[in-house]
C-alpha positions in Angstrom: -38.4 -24.1 220.2 -39.0 -23.5 223.8 -35.8 -21.5 224.1 -36.9 -19.0 221.4 -40.3 -18.5 223.0 -38.8 -17.7 226.4 -36.3 -15.3 224.8 -39.2 -13.4 223.1 -41.1 -13.1 226.4 -38.1 -11.7 228.2 -37.7 -9.0 225.5 -41.4 -8.0 225.8 -41.1 -7.7 229.6 -37.9 -5.6 229.3 -39.5 -3.3 226.7 -42.7 -2.8 228.8 -40.8 -2.1 232.0 -38.5 0.4 230.2 -41.6 2.1 228.7 -43.2 2.5 232.1 -39.9 3.9 233.5 -39.7 6.4 230.7 -43.3 7.5 231.0 -42.7 8.4 234.7 -40.6 11.3 233.5 -43.9 13.3 233.4 -44.4 13.0 237.1 -43.9 16.4 238.9 -44.2 17.8 242.4 -45.5 21.4 242.9 -45.3 24.0 244.1 -41.5 24.3 244.4 -40.2 25.9 246.6 -42.8 24.4 248.9 -44.0 26.1 252.0 -46.1 23.8 254.3 -47.7 26.8 255.9 -49.4 27.7 252.6 -51.0 24.3 251.7 -50.0 20.9 250.4 -47.5 19.8 247.8 -49.2 17.9 244.9 -47.6 15.0 243.0 -49.1 14.5 239.6 -48.6 13.2 236.1 -48.0 16.3 234.0 -47.9 14.4 230.7 -51.2 12.6 231.3 -49.7 9.4 229.9 -49.7 7.2 233.0 -52.9 5.2 232.8 -53.7 2.0 234.6 -51.6 2.9 237.6 -52.9 0.9 240.6 -50.2 1.7 243.2 -48.1 4.8 243.9 -45.6 4.8 246.7 -44.2 8.1 247.8 -41.1 8.3 250.0 -39.6 11.6 251.0 -36.1 11.7 252.3 -34.0 14.6 253.7 -30.7 15.6 252.1 -28.9 12.9 254.2 -31.1 10.2 252.8 -33.1 9.7 256.0 -36.7 8.8 255.4 -39.1 11.4 256.7 -42.4 10.3 255.1 -43.7 7.2 253.3 -47.2 6.4 252.0 -48.8 4.2 249.5 -51.7 5.5 247.4 -54.1 3.5 245.2 -53.4 5.7 242.2 -52.1 9.1 241.1 -55.3 10.9 242.0 -55.0 12.8 245.3 -51.3 12.2 245.9 -50.1 15.0 248.1 -47.8 15.8 251.1 -48.5 18.3 253.9 -44.9 18.9 254.8 -45.0 16.8 257.9 -42.9 13.8 258.8 -44.2 10.4 259.8 -44.6 11.6 263.4 -46.7 14.5 262.4 -44.2 17.3 262.9 -43.4 19.9 260.2 -40.1 19.2 258.5 -37.3 21.6 258.7 -36.5 23.9 255.8 -34.0 22.5 253.3 -33.7 20.2 250.3 -35.6 16.9 250.1 -35.9 14.0 247.7 -39.3 12.7 246.7 -39.1 9.2 245.3 -42.3 8.2 243.4 -42.7 4.6 242.5 -45.7 3.6 240.3 -47.0 0.1 239.4 -49.5 -0.5 236.7 -52.2 -3.2 236.3 -49.8 -5.7 234.8 -47.3 -5.3 237.6 -44.7 -3.3 235.8 -42.9 -0.7 238.0 -41.3 2.6 237.2 -39.9 5.3 239.5 -38.7 8.8 239.6 -36.8 10.9 242.1 -37.6 14.6 242.3 -35.6 17.1 244.3 -37.6 19.8 246.1 -36.9 22.8 248.4 -38.9 23.3 251.6 -38.8 26.9 252.5 -40.7 28.9 255.1 
């Protein structure tokens, strides 16, 4: 009997984690191409389906995979990037990858990688 209950719990966790991962498909970054001289780049949930998000981690990497920016936000409201690296210098023009990881109130995580162009 215990074995069946444990199996059912694992199925529920897998379905919920997969659901959160599929919901993250609505996360977008705009404007693209992005020009840091003209403002900030917003990261938002275009679909409006991400509710209960308590943590958002944004990592921006250059085309070589080197991290240029990382920040944790308490939710999706106000998630933005000013085009500067962790040292405060403007990044160079080129392609970047924005990795957005979200966590909801129950601890499930989902992520999405968005490719952007920084162009001056």
